[in-house]
C-alpha positions in Angstrom: -114.2 -45.0 168.3 -114.8 -48.6 167.2 -116.0 -50.3 164.0 -118.4 -53.2 164.3 -117.5 -56.5 162.6 -119.0 -56.7 159.1 -119.9 -53.0 159.1 -118.5 -50.0 157.4 -119.9 -47.7 160.1 -117.9 -46.4 163.0 -119.4 -46.3 166.4 -118.7 -43.3 168.5 -119.2 -43.1 172.3 -119.1 -39.6 173.9 -121.1 -40.6 176.9 -119.8 -40.8 180.5 -120.3 -44.1 182.5 -121.6 -42.2 185.5 -123.8 -39.8 183.7 -127.2 -40.9 182.2 -127.6 -37.4 180.8 -124.7 -35.3 179.5 -124.7 -31.9 177.9 -121.8 -30.0 176.3 -121.2 -27.1 173.9 -121.1 -28.2 170.2 -117.4 -28.3 169.2 -116.6 -25.3 167.1 -114.0 -27.1 165.1 -116.4 -29.7 163.6 -116.7 -29.4 159.8 -116.7 -32.8 158.2 -117.2 -36.2 159.9 -117.4 -39.8 158.7 -120.7 -41.7 158.9 -121.1 -43.1 162.4 -123.7 -44.0 165.0 -124.0 -44.3 168.8 -125.1 -47.6 170.1 -126.2 -46.8 173.6 -127.6 -43.3 173.6 -129.7 -40.6 171.8 -128.3 -37.2 170.8 -130.3 -34.0 170.8 -128.4 -31.2 169.0 -129.4 -27.6 169.1 -127.6 -25.3 166.7 -127.9 -21.5 166.8 -125.2 -20.8 164.2 -123.4 -22.5 161.4 -124.3 -23.7 157.9 -123.9 -26.8 155.7 -125.7 -30.1 156.0 -126.3 -32.9 158.4 -127.1 -36.3 156.9 -129.1 -38.8 158.9 -129.8 -42.2 157.4 -128.9 -40.9 153.9 -131.2 -37.8 154.1 -129.3 -34.5 154.0 -130.9 -31.7 156.1 -129.8 -28.1 155.7 -128.1 -26.6 158.8 -130.2 -23.5 158.9 -130.3 -22.3 162.5 -132.0 -22.2 164.8 -132.4 -26.0 164.2 -132.8 -29.0 166.4 -131.6 -32.5 165.4 -132.4 -35.8 167.1 -130.3 -38.8 166.3 -131.6 -42.1 167.6 -129.1 -44.8 168.6 -129.6 -47.0 165.5 -129.2 -44.1 163.0 -126.1 -43.3 161.0 -125.2 -39.7 160.5 -122.4 -37.3 159.5 -121.8 -33.6 159.3 -120.6 -31.4 156.4 -120.4 -27.9 157.8 -119.0 -24.8 156.0 -119.2 -22.3 158.9 -118.4 -22.4 162.6 -121.2 -24.0 164.5 -122.5 -22.9 167.8 -124.9 -24.7 170.0 -125.3 -27.7 172.4 -125.1 -31.5 172.3 -127.4 -33.3 174.7 -126.7 -37.0 175.3 -129.4 -39.2 176.8 -128.6 -42.8 177.5 -131.2 -45.4 176.5 -130.9 -46.9 180.0 -132.2 -43.5 181.4 -135.3 -43.6 179.2 -135.9 -47.3 179.9 -135.7 -46.8 183.7 -137.5 -43.5 183.9 -140.6 -43.6 186.1 -141.9 -40.2 185.1 -144.5 -41.2 182.4 -145.1 -37.7 181.1 -141.3 -37.3 180.5 -141.2 -40.7 178.8 -144.1 -39.7 176.6 -142.4 -36.4 175.7 -139.3 -38.2 174.7 -141.3 -40.7 172.6 -142.9 -37.8 170.8 -139.5 -36.2 170.1 -138.0 -39.5 168.9 -140.3 -39.4 165.9 -138.4 -36.4 164.4 -134.9 -36.1 162.9 -134.9 -32.4 162.2 -137.0 -29.4 163.4 -136.5 -25.9 162.3 -137.4 -23.7 165.2 -139.0 -20.2 165.4 -139.1 -19.2 169.0 -135.9 -20.2 170.7 -135.4 -17.8 173.6 -136.8 -20.2 176.2 -135.2 -23.2 174.6 -131.8 -21.5 174.7 -132.3 -20.5 178.4 -133.1 -24.1 179.3 -130.0 -25.4 177.5 -127.9 -23.0 179.4 -129.5 -24.1 182.7 -129.0 -27.8 181.7 -125.3 -27.1 181.1 -124.9 -25.5 184.5 -126.9 -28.2 186.4 -125.0 -31.0 184.6 -121.7 -29.6 185.9 -123.0 -29.6 189.5 -124.3 -33.2 189.1 -127.8 -32.5 190.5 -129.8 -35.3 188.7 -133.2 -34.2 189.9 -132.7 -30.6 188.5 -131.3 -32.0 185.3 -134.2 -34.3 184.8 -136.7 -31.5 185.5 -134.9 -29.2 183.0 -135.0 -32.0 180.4 -138.7 -32.3 180.9 -139.1 -28.6 180.5 -136.9 -28.6 177.3 -138.9 -31.4 175.6 -142.1 -29.7 176.5 -141.0 -26.4 174.9 -139.9 -28.2 171.8 -143.1 -30.2 171.5 -145.0 -26.9 171.3 -143.2 -26.3 168.0 -143.8 -29.7 166.5 -146.3 -29.6 163.5 -149.5 -31.5 164.2 -148.9 -32.6 167.8 -152.5 -31.9 168.7 -153.8 -34.5 166.3 -153.8 -37.2 168.9 -154.3 -37.4 172.6 -154.7 -39.7 175.6 -154.6 -43.4 175.2 -154.4 -43.3 171.4 -151.4 -41.1 171.4 -149.7 -43.4 173.9 -150.5 -46.5 171.8 -149.0 -44.8 168.7 -145.8 -43.9 170.5 -145.5 -47.4 172.0 -145.9 -48.7 168.4 -143.1 -46.5 167.2 -140.9 -47.5 170.1 -141.4 -51.2 169.2 -140.4 -50.3 165.6 -137.3 -48.6 166.8 -136.1 -51.9 168.2 -134.5 -52.8 164.9 -133.3 -56.3 166.1 -136.9 -57.6 165.9 -138.6 -55.8 163.0 -141.6 -57.6 161.4 -143.6 -56.7 158.3 -146.9 -57.5 160.0 -149.6 -55.2 161.4 -151.2 -58.1 163.3 -147.8 -58.9 165.0 -147.6 -55.4 166.5 -151.3 -55.2 167.3 -150.9 -58.3 169.5 -147.9 -56.7 171.3 -149.9 -53.6 171.9 -153.0 -55.5 173.1 -155.2 -54.1 170.4 -156.7 -55.1 167.0 -155.1 -54.5 163.6 -158.2 -52.4 162.7 -157.7 -50.2 165.8 -154.0 -49.8 165.2 -154.7 -48.7 161.6 -157.2 -46.1 162.9 -154.7 -44.8 165.4 -151.9 -44.6 162.8 -154.2 -42.8 160.3 -155.0 -40.2 162.9 -151.5 -39.8 164.3 -149.5 -40.1 161.1 -151.9 -39.7 158.3 -151.2 -43.2 157.0 -152.1 -46.9 157.9 -150.1 -49.0 160.2 -148.6 -51.0 157.2 -147.1 -47.8 155.8 -145.6 -46.8 159.2 -144.0 -50.3 159.4 -142.8 -50.1 155.8 -141.0 -46.8 156.6 -139.1 -48.3 159.5 -138.3 -51.4 157.5 -137.0 -49.4 154.5 -134.9 -47.2 156.8 -133.2 -50.2 158.4 -132.8 -52.0 155.0 -131.1 -48.9 153.6 -128.8 -48.7 156.6 -127.8 -52.3 156.3 -127.3 -52.1 152.5 -125.2 -48.9 152.7 -123.2 -49.4 155.9 -122.7 -53.2 156.3 -121.2 -56.0 154.2 -124.4 -58.2 154.5 -125.6 -59.7 151.3 -129.1 -58.9 150.1 -130.2 -62.4 151.3 -128.7 -61.8 154.7 -130.4 -58.4 154.9 -133.7 -60.0 154.1 -133.1 -62.6 156.9 -132.2 -59.9 159.4 -135.4 -58.1 158.7 -137.5 -61.3 159.1 -138.7 -61.6 155.4 -139.8 -65.1 154.6 -137.5 -65.2 151.6 -135.2 -62.9 149.6 -137.6 -62.6 146.6 -140.2 -61.2 148.9 -137.8 -58.6 150.3 -136.6 -57.6 146.8 -140.2 -57.1 145.7 -141.0 -55.1 148.9 -137.9 -52.9 148.4 -138.6 -52.2 144.7 -142.3 -51.5 145.3 -141.4 -48.7 147.8 -138.2 -47.3 146.2 -138.4 -48.1 142.5 -135.0 -49.9 142.8 -133.8 -53.3 143.7 -131.7 -53.6 146.9 -128.5 -54.4 144.9 -129.1 -51.5 142.5 -129.7 -49.1 145.4 -126.4 -50.3 147.0 -124.4 -49.8 143.8 -125.9 -46.3 143.0 -125.0 -45.0 146.4 
């Protein structure tokens, strides 16, 4: 485990250099962990037993199995469990997603990446695939592992609320938009900026976001900006001015007004109250 300079957040790396996908049983001795993140991979965690809470980016989710958590590489999370957990941890390296040539699989992963927590109802098939993934990962058969990953994400997508709201090209554009927003090193508070990157118009991007997420593109952008702003305020030593610069605001006063409009609090007050 390492700690990045200027940051209060520990960085954990449980991946294997030779494995783009890794699966293991969730450790039964886990109870409380410090806030941490994973820089080079995503975690998909399926719990069938246990209780307590799992906090992701400051939001506490009840551990009420069966439940699935997805932690993106930029997100900070920690556990506070009161009972013995049981389940699986699936690690997927960013490099695997970037290099994947199976477009349906990449689309499934993009859909899943929009969620932090999903309380499941029908888990028999999902549990069976996790067991098969564990067996295939031990044998090192990458083709089988990738096929099972695709089956798993497909099964989970069937339980996502509202996944039928978009389809085809519009769905793909929305997920590419969200993928751009997850690249937190280059966030911009501008609909036209992202519309240009997506080879569409601001009006069309707004229409796509309203259908896919029920809100305009500016609100989708604001959610990502606020999430990253809160992470920087809570888990780094950056000043408010440095945070504004990191998020590409033209000046610190603009950032403060933006933050207060959406949260009701100034960035400094938010940092102190947490």
